[in-house]
C-alpha positions in Angstrom: 53.8 110.1 80.6 57.3 110.9 81.6 58.6 109.4 84.8 60.5 112.7 85.5 58.7 115.7 86.9 58.1 118.5 84.4 59.4 121.8 85.8 56.7 124.1 87.1 58.9 127.0 86.0 57.4 127.1 82.6 55.6 129.7 84.8 58.2 132.3 84.0 56.5 132.6 80.7 53.5 133.8 82.7 54.6 137.4 82.8 55.0 139.6 79.7 58.6 140.8 79.1 57.6 144.4 78.4 55.4 144.6 81.5 58.3 143.7 83.8 60.3 146.8 83.0 57.5 149.0 84.2 56.8 146.9 87.3 60.4 146.7 88.4 60.4 149.9 90.4 57.5 148.7 92.5 58.9 145.3 93.3 62.0 143.5 94.5 64.2 142.1 91.7 66.3 139.0 91.8 67.2 135.7 90.2 70.0 133.2 89.8 70.2 129.5 90.7 67.9 127.3 88.7 67.9 124.6 91.4 65.3 126.5 93.7 63.5 128.4 90.9 60.4 126.1 91.3 60.3 127.2 95.0 61.0 130.9 94.4 59.8 131.8 91.0 56.3 130.9 90.2 54.9 134.0 88.6 51.8 135.5 90.2 49.8 136.3 87.1 46.6 135.1 85.5 47.8 135.0 81.9 51.0 134.1 80.1 53.1 136.2 77.7 50.6 135.5 74.9 47.6 136.6 77.0 46.4 133.0 77.5 45.1 131.8 80.9 47.3 129.4 82.7 47.4 127.5 86.0 50.3 128.8 88.1 49.9 125.9 90.7 50.0 128.3 93.5 52.7 131.0 94.1 56.3 130.6 95.1 57.6 131.7 98.5 59.1 134.9 97.1 55.7 135.8 95.6 53.3 135.4 98.5 52.0 139.0 98.1 55.1 140.5 99.5 56.0 142.4 96.3 58.8 140.4 94.7 59.0 140.2 90.9 59.2 136.7 89.4 62.5 135.0 90.2 64.6 134.6 87.0 66.4 131.3 86.9 69.7 131.8 85.0 72.2 129.8 87.0 74.1 130.7 90.1 77.0 132.2 88.2 74.8 134.7 86.3 72.7 135.4 89.3 75.8 136.4 91.4 77.2 138.5 88.5 73.8 140.3 88.3 73.9 141.0 92.0 77.5 142.0 92.4 77.6 144.1 89.3 74.0 145.4 89.8 73.3 144.4 86.2 69.9 143.0 85.3 71.1 142.2 81.8 72.2 138.9 83.2 68.5 137.9 83.6 67.5 136.4 80.3 64.6 134.0 79.7 63.2 131.6 77.2 60.2 133.9 76.4 58.6 131.6 73.9 59.4 128.3 75.6 61.4 127.3 72.5 65.1 126.3 73.1 65.8 126.9 69.4 65.1 130.6 69.6 67.4 133.1 71.4 66.6 134.0 75.0 65.7 137.7 75.6 66.3 140.2 78.3 63.7 139.7 81.1 64.1 143.5 81.8 64.6 145.3 78.5 65.4 148.4 80.5 68.0 147.9 83.2 66.7 147.9 86.8 68.4 147.5 90.2 69.1 143.9 91.3 68.1 143.6 94.9 69.2 140.0 95.7 70.4 136.7 94.2 69.8 133.1 94.7 72.8 130.8 94.5 73.8 127.3 95.3 77.4 128.4 94.7 78.8 129.9 97.9 80.1 133.4 97.8 83.9 133.2 97.3 86.6 135.0 99.2 87.4 136.9 96.0 83.7 138.0 95.5 83.5 139.1 99.1 86.8 141.0 98.8 85.6 142.8 95.7 82.3 143.7 97.4 84.1 145.1 100.4 86.6 147.1 98.3 86.0 150.8 99.2 86.3 151.8 95.5 83.5 149.4 94.4 80.5 151.5 93.6 78.3 148.4 93.8 79.7 147.2 97.1 79.7 147.7 100.9 80.6 151.4 100.8 77.3 152.3 99.2 75.1 149.3 99.9 76.1 148.1 103.4 77.5 144.7 104.5 77.0 141.6 102.3 74.5 139.1 103.7 74.6 135.4 102.6 72.1 133.1 104.3 70.9 129.6 103.7 67.4 129.3 102.5 66.5 125.6 102.4 68.4 122.4 102.4 68.8 120.6 99.1 70.2 117.4 97.8 71.7 116.9 94.3 70.0 113.8 92.9 71.4 111.4 90.3 68.8 110.5 87.7 69.7 107.6 85.4 68.3 105.9 82.3 69.9 102.5 81.9 67.8 99.8 80.1 68.1 96.6 82.0 68.8 98.2 85.4 65.5 99.0 87.2 67.4 100.5 90.1 70.9 101.7 90.7 73.0 101.8 93.9 76.4 103.4 93.6 79.0 104.3 96.2 80.4 107.8 96.3 83.7 106.4 95.0 82.1 104.9 92.0 80.2 108.1 91.3 83.4 110.1 91.4 85.1 107.8 88.9 82.0 107.9 86.5 81.8 111.7 86.5 85.6 112.0 86.6 85.8 110.0 83.4 87.7 107.0 84.9 84.8 104.5 84.6 83.3 104.7 81.2 81.2 101.5 80.7 78.3 100.1 82.7 79.8 96.6 82.6 83.1 97.8 84.2 84.0 95.4 87.0 84.6 98.4 89.4 80.8 98.9 89.4 80.0 95.3 90.0 76.5 95.6 88.6 74.4 92.5 88.1 73.1 92.3 84.5 75.0 95.4 83.6 74.6 96.3 79.9 77.7 96.2 77.8 77.3 99.9 76.9 79.2 103.2 77.3 78.1 105.4 80.1 76.9 108.8 78.9 77.5 111.5 81.5 75.0 114.3 81.3 76.3 117.5 83.0 75.4 121.1 83.2 76.9 123.1 80.3 76.3 126.4 82.1 77.7 127.7 85.3 75.7 126.2 88.1 75.7 126.0 91.9 74.2 122.5 91.5 77.5 121.5 89.8 79.5 123.1 92.6 77.6 121.1 95.3 77.9 117.9 93.3 81.7 118.3 92.6 82.4 119.4 96.2 81.3 115.9 97.4 83.0 114.0 94.6 86.3 115.9 95.2 86.2 115.2 98.9 85.7 111.5 98.1 88.3 111.1 95.3 90.5 114.1 94.5 92.3 112.1 91.9 89.2 111.5 89.8 87.6 114.9 90.5 90.6 117.2 90.9 88.8 120.5 91.7 85.5 122.1 92.6 84.0 124.6 90.3 80.5 125.8 89.3 81.6 125.1 85.7 81.7 121.3 85.1 84.0 121.5 82.1 86.5 123.7 83.9 86.7 121.1 86.7 86.6 117.8 84.8 88.1 118.8 81.5 86.2 116.3 79.3 88.7 116.7 76.5 91.3 115.0 78.7 89.1 111.9 78.9 88.7 110.7 75.3 87.2 107.3 76.3 84.4 109.0 78.2 81.2 110.3 76.7 80.1 113.7 78.1 76.8 115.4 77.1 76.2 119.0 78.2 72.8 120.4 79.0 71.6 123.8 80.0 69.7 124.2 83.2 68.3 121.7 85.6 65.4 121.0 83.3 67.8 120.4 80.4 69.6 117.7 82.4 66.4 115.9 83.1 65.3 116.1 79.5 68.7 114.8 78.2 68.8 111.9 80.7 65.2 110.9 79.8 65.9 111.0 76.1 69.3 109.3 76.2 69.6 105.6 76.9 72.6 104.5 79.2 72.9 108.0 80.6 73.3 109.4 84.1 73.2 113.0 85.3 72.8 115.2 88.4 70.0 117.6 89.1 68.0 119.4 91.9 65.4 117.3 93.7 62.4 119.3 92.4 63.0 118.1 88.9 62.6 114.3 89.6 60.8 111.9 91.8 63.6 112.0 94.3 62.3 109.2 96.4 61.8 106.8 93.5 64.6 104.3 93.2 63.7 103.6 89.6 64.3 107.2 88.7 67.3 108.3 90.8 70.3 106.4 92.0 70.8 105.5 95.7 74.2 106.7 96.8 75.9 104.6 99.5 72.5 103.0 100.0 70.6 106.2 100.6 67.9 107.9 98.5 67.7 111.7 98.9 64.6 111.6 101.1 63.9 114.3 103.8 65.1 112.2 106.7 68.3 111.2 104.8 69.0 114.9 103.9 68.5 116.1 107.5 70.8 113.4 108.8 73.6 114.6 106.6 73.6 118.2 108.1 73.0 117.5 111.7 76.6 118.4 112.6 76.8 121.6 110.6 77.6 124.3 113.2 75.7 127.6 113.3 78.1 130.5 113.0 79.0 132.0 116.4 81.4 134.6 117.8 83.4 136.4 115.2 82.1 134.1 112.4 78.7 135.7 112.7 80.1 138.8 110.9 81.6 136.7 108.1 79.2 136.1 105.2 81.4 133.1 104.1 80.4 131.2 107.2 76.7 131.3 106.5 76.4 128.5 103.9 75.6 125.0 105.0 78.0 122.6 103.2 79.1 119.2 104.5 81.1 117.7 101.6 81.4 114.3 103.1 78.9 113.6 105.9 79.2 110.6 108.1 75.6 109.4 107.6 72.6 110.1 105.4 72.4 111.0 101.8 75.9 112.4 101.0 75.3 115.1 98.4 73.6 117.8 100.5 74.0 121.6 101.0 72.0 124.7 101.4 70.8 126.8 98.5 71.4 130.4 99.6 70.1 133.9 99.3 72.4 137.0 98.9 71.3 140.4 100.0 72.9 143.7 100.9 72.2 145.1 104.4 70.9 148.4 103.1 68.2 149.4 100.6 67.6 153.1 99.7 64.0 152.4 98.9 62.0 151.9 102.1 59.4 149.8 100.2 62.1 147.3 99.0 63.6 147.2 102.5 60.2 146.5 104.0 59.4 143.7 101.5 62.7 142.0 102.1 62.4 142.3 105.8 58.9 140.8 105.7 60.2 137.8 103.8 63.2 137.3 106.1 61.0 137.7 109.2 58.6 135.1 108.0 60.8 132.5 106.3 63.2 132.3 109.3 60.5 132.1 111.9 60.4 128.5 113.4 56.7 129.0 114.0 55.9 130.3 110.5 54.5 127.4 108.5 53.0 129.0 105.3 56.2 128.2 103.4 56.5 124.7 104.7 54.2 123.1 102.2 55.9 124.9 99.2 59.3 123.7 100.5 58.1 120.1 100.8 56.3 120.1 97.4 59.4 121.4 95.7 61.5 118.6 97.0 63.6 120.7 99.5 63.9 120.4 103.3 63.3 123.2 105.8 66.4 124.5 107.7 67.0 123.1 111.2 65.5 125.3 114.0 69.0 126.5 115.2 69.7 127.9 111.7 66.3 129.6 111.4 66.8 131.2 114.7 70.3 132.3 114.0 69.4 134.0 110.7 66.3 135.8 112.2 68.3 136.9 115.3 71.2 138.3 113.3 69.7 139.7 110.1 66.1 140.6 111.1 65.9 141.4 114.8 65.9 145.2 115.3 68.5 145.0 118.1 71.1 143.4 115.8 73.8 145.6 114.2 73.7 143.2 111.2 70.0 143.5 110.6 68.7 144.5 107.1 67.9 148.2 107.2 69.6 148.9 110.5 69.2 152.7 110.7 72.6 153.2 112.4 74.4 151.5 109.6 72.2 152.3 106.6 71.7 156.0 107.1 72.2 157.6 103.6 73.2 154.4 101.8 71.5 151.4 100.1 70.9 149.7 96.9 68.9 152.2 94.8 65.2 151.7 93.7 
């Protein structure tokens, strides 16, 4: 039995590819970050793609009967491209659960992309392009861009080091390991008792990932010499070729990182909390003495201010990201959802509003168990209220589907 959790998102194989094209017009379409796919994307179906019964272990929070198609986990970069270019061809999946065969289009016939999930924050360039009046897939036709935090997440650090039953690293040590400056477990800079005289194998995401961006944002804030930039592409930020003494091993997706760490002695990686036993010190490293437990994650974001005043109108202000918190587990941020304000199809608009109204209600508890089971942490009440008041309440000019703003415009069916 593996000590790492197996991803529940083998459930994406629970829906036949050909069936999705026909179902798309009747349901909300989206995907993106793999970090929250276990929370969002559990397919609500009784058989898999081969017609065999399966246990879907309950349904994700975007599938609680509200009319959302299965969330397609392809990484934050591909998810944002799908949304901003309105191109469902970015949604590809491992239809036969075989990494050796090519992934296929989840939607063989293109459909409208209604939203995206992303751990990578919307950039100023992405917002500027969306707001450009000449952009047919932007604000002029679809209304204002809305980026909101969904849940809090940590980025955990799984390790597989024979001879080290637990591992406690400082943020500075972590930056030097992943920045290629510390390359051996017995390096004196780590000061590990009984450290093996072995090379460190750094397992990193080989695809564009918001998990990578969150992880590197913290390491860059700690040591900009070791980790010179922040990027959703690990290779672009770290440039492994410039560190010949270090051993870097790429893996695709959060599940791929877990599999690689588990299979590779003397390795260390980074991954979302739902893929590992995040509160088990024999599985994930403590950072600065903290494990990524709920209380330690909440402590790290206590000082993150809710947007107010002019910032309310700025989508870039709505992601929770504290690169170097003063207390708590230090690698913490929100995973986010990206919508347009306007939807031409009243059914899609109603389904999205239903989700937003429920998920951001401090008194709504149906999602709480799913959030906890997936290893994430519910947003603080102040953030829940702010999202609901600004993007759902009918008296807000920013609310999804506001008739005064959306008359005659919206993402098509």
